[in-house]
Phi, psi and omega in degrees: 000146184258172174213180181287347179274337181219130180296148177163178184276142184262338177235120186313137184305320184294346178281150179261170177093250182280149167225148178214162177196162179242140179231139175243122174239118175287164180311131179074006175277168173210160168266113187302166182295141179201169184248150172285353185053230180271017182246148170272158179226136172247122191244124195230116185267127182271315183216152179073210179211137173238162171247131177252110177275134186227128171289128185269121176058034180065013181260175177289338181304133188245140178247137179247132186232121176272137179232134177252174178310132178092358185254155183218166174215145178249130175250136175282169178298155181056039183253115174274143185202167183218138178246129184234141177249102172273356189269181186261004187245150177298138175243144176235133170220165171242150174229147177231133178236147179208158179297137186287342183269000000 
């Protein structure tokens, strides 16, 4: 099990439907570019601040969204994105994904 203090999976892998996990990004760290595939994703910032880079309409054009503790972002299915911590403080967030159908 994960927590805000330690990164990890919040819902067992064997369950279908919802999936969740916790991520800790140290200053200047990032979660590399990845896709939501056929799932929607809700990203909730618990502490610190992150920048969410999102590929717009499947293109290389990138939209940047800054999120602080207490803020969240919803990503539709098949959205390529990257989460960056540009700050000098550790950032923690949780993500929840679910089938888009």
